[in-house]
C-alpha positions in Angstrom: 5.5 30.2 17.6 3.0 27.8 19.1 0.6 28.1 15.8 3.2 26.9 13.2 4.3 24.2 15.6 0.5 22.9 16.1 0.2 23.2 12.2 3.3 20.8 12.0 2.0 18.6 14.7 -1.3 17.6 13.3 -0.2 17.1 9.9 2.3 14.5 11.0 -0.2 12.8 13.0 -1.6 11.3 9.8 1.8 9.5 9.1 0.3 6.9 11.5 -2.2 5.9 8.9 0.2 3.8 7.2 -0.2 1.5 9.8 -4.0 1.1 9.4 -5.6 -2.1 8.4 -7.3 -2.4 4.8 -11.0 -2.2 4.8 -12.4 -5.8 4.7 -13.7 -7.0 1.6 -17.0 -8.6 0.9 -17.5 -8.8 -2.9 -21.1 -10.9 -2.7 -22.5 -7.8 -1.1 -20.9 -5.5 -3.6 -22.7 -2.5 -4.5 -25.3 -2.1 -2.0 -26.7 1.3 -1.3 -26.8 3.5 1.9 -28.1 1.8 5.2 -28.0 2.4 9.0 -25.1 0.3 9.1 -23.4 1.9 5.9 -24.2 5.5 5.7 -22.3 5.8 2.4 -23.1 2.1 0.9 -20.5 -0.4 -0.4 -18.2 -0.2 -3.0 -18.2 -2.7 -5.6 -15.8 -5.0 -3.8 -18.1 -4.8 -0.7 -15.8 -2.3 1.4 -17.7 0.0 3.4 -17.7 3.4 2.1 -17.5 5.8 5.3 -14.4 3.5 6.3 -13.2 3.5 2.9 -13.4 7.4 2.7 -11.8 8.0 5.9 -8.8 5.7 5.3 -8.4 7.1 2.4 -8.4 10.5 3.6 -6.0 9.8 6.2 -3.5 8.1 3.9 -3.4 10.9 1.5 -2.8 13.5 4.3 -0.1 11.0 5.8 1.5 10.6 2.3 1.1 14.5 2.0 3.1 15.0 5.5 5.8 12.4 4.3 6.5 14.0 0.6 6.7 17.6 2.7 8.9 16.0 5.3 11.3 14.9 2.3 11.0 18.2 0.6 12.2 20.0 4.0 15.0 18.0 4.1 16.1 18.3 0.6 15.4 22.1 0.5 17.4 22.4 3.7 20.4 20.3 2.0 20.1 22.8 -1.4 20.0 25.9 0.9 23.2 24.8 2.6 25.2 23.7 -0.4 23.3 24.5 -3.7 25.2 27.8 -4.0 26.9 27.0 -7.5 23.5 25.6 -8.8 21.2 28.7 -7.6 20.6 30.0 -11.0 19.1 26.9 -12.2 17.2 26.5 -9.2 15.8 29.5 -9.6 14.5 28.8 -13.2 13.2 25.6 -12.2 11.4 27.0 -9.5 9.1 28.9 -11.9 8.0 25.6 -13.5 5.0 23.6 -11.4 5.8 20.1 -10.4 2.8 18.6 -12.0 4.5 19.8 -15.1 7.4 17.5 -14.7 5.5 14.7 -13.1 2.5 14.0 -15.5 4.7 13.1 -18.7 6.9 11.1 -16.2 3.8 9.0 -14.8 2.3 9.1 -18.6 5.5 7.2 -19.6 5.7 4.7 -17.0 2.2 3.9 -16.5 1.5 5.4 -13.2 4.0 6.1 -10.1 4.1 3.8 -7.1 3.7 5.3 -3.9 7.6 5.5 -2.7 8.8 6.9 -6.2 6.3 9.3 -6.2 6.8 10.6 -2.8 10.5 11.1 -3.8 9.8 13.0 -7.0 7.5 15.1 -5.2 9.8 15.9 -2.2 12.6 16.7 -4.5 10.4 18.8 -6.8 8.8 20.8 -4.1 12.4 21.2 -2.4 12.9 23.7 -5.3 10.5 25.9 -3.8 11.4 25.7 -0.2 15.4 26.2 -1.1 15.1 30.4 -1.2 13.2 30.8 1.9 15.2 28.3 4.1 18.5 30.0 2.4 17.2 33.5 3.6 16.4 31.9 7.0 20.0 30.3 7.5 22.0 33.0 5.7 20.5 35.8 8.1 21.3 33.1 11.3 24.8 32.6 10.1 25.7 36.1 10.3 24.1 36.5 13.6 26.3 37.4 16.6 25.0 34.5 18.3 26.3 32.1 15.7 29.6 33.8 15.4 30.1 33.7 19.2 29.8 30.0 19.4 32.2 29.8 16.4 34.7 31.7 18.2 34.4 29.6 21.4 35.0 26.2 19.4 31.6 24.9 19.8 31.1 21.7 18.1 28.6 20.6 15.5 26.5 18.3 18.6 26.6 21.4 20.8 25.3 23.8 18.1 22.7 21.3 17.4 21.3 20.9 20.8 21.4 24.2 21.5 19.4 25.7 18.3 17.3 23.1 17.1 14.1 24.2 18.7 14.9 27.5 16.6 15.5 25.6 13.5 12.0 23.9 14.1 10.4 27.4 14.6 11.9 28.4 11.6 11.2 25.5 9.4 7.8 24.9 11.0 5.9 27.7 8.5 7.2 26.4 5.7 5.7 22.7 6.2 2.0 23.5 5.3 2.6 24.6 1.9 4.8 22.0 1.1 2.1 19.5 2.3 -0.7 21.1 0.4 1.7 21.1 -2.6 2.0 17.3 -2.1 -1.3 16.5 -1.2 -3.0 18.0 -4.6 -0.2 16.7 -6.5 -0.8 13.3 -5.3 -4.7 13.6 -5.7 -4.1 14.8 -9.8 -2.1 12.2 -10.5 -4.7 9.4 -8.8 -7.5 11.4 -10.3 -5.8 10.8 -13.8 -4.7 7.2 -13.3 -1.2 7.9 -13.1 -0.8 7.7 -9.3 0.0 4.7 -7.2 -2.1 1.5 -7.9 -5.1 0.2 -6.6 -3.3 -1.2 -3.4 -2.5 2.2 -2.3 -6.2 3.8 -1.6 -6.2 7.5 -1.4 -8.8 10.5 -2.1 -7.7 10.7 -5.5 -8.2 7.4 -6.3 -11.6 7.4 -5.2 -12.3 10.3 -7.3 -10.8 8.5 -10.1 -13.4 5.7 -9.4 -16.5 7.8 -8.5 -16.5 11.0 -10.5 -17.4 9.1 -13.7 -20.8 7.7 -12.1 -22.2 10.9 -10.6 -24.0 11.7 -14.0 -25.8 8.4 -13.9 -25.6 7.1 -10.2 -26.5 8.6 -7.3 -22.8 7.4 -5.6 -22.9 8.6 -2.3 -19.4 7.7 -1.8 -18.6 9.6 -4.8 -20.2 12.8 -3.7 -18.8 12.4 -0.4 -15.1 12.0 -1.6 -15.9 15.1 -3.8 -17.3 17.1 -0.5 -14.1 16.0 1.3 -11.7 17.3 -1.2 -13.6 20.6 -1.6 -13.5 21.1 2.3 -9.7 20.4 2.4 -9.2 22.9 -0.6 -11.3 25.5 1.7 -9.6 25.0 4.9 -6.4 25.2 3.4 -6.8 28.6 2.3 -7.5 29.7 6.2 -4.7 31.3 8.3 -2.9 29.5 10.6 -3.4 29.7 14.4 -1.1 32.5 15.5 
């Protein structure tokens, strides 16, 4: 199970992007073209395009990791105690998260990062509940779990013993939740319904730069589009075994 753990580790590393400083502003030089010092030029506020692209990508990936963790936690809670609601959960799973998020974001004129993370995590949890329940139910019926119950093992003892096994079971589900959160945030931001300008992301870059591509070379816009397409392509590759 080394592959799934590595897949989780590199995604969670992007949570550190929330601690990175903002790209410095220099409005007097805003809109400058590409140069050796600024390969992607400067945006309208004088921010270095390459630095802004790197920070926006890292924050988008970190945001997706946060949503994926929230989704796994909520999905686990639903799998453990959502027996009476399984019919409703099954029906809701057939609807894509954006079907809920788009009208809600439009009604509020956009969603801030924390509310969006909570909503995306909750909606993605609906899709994780079934596979998590299948793994948990099989484990609960195993001789190992029943033997510990008969011997009177407490919750703390069980947690210490079975936490590594639980991580191996949950790890393969995180990439799909991570990808769903990444594209959910990017889609809303590109439509102007995601987090505001203080939360830079790939979606916000696309929202600002894509309209200019038809009339303006916009190296930053092309680079942002290439980054998103590269992420979409790499996300279809199989995880290492």
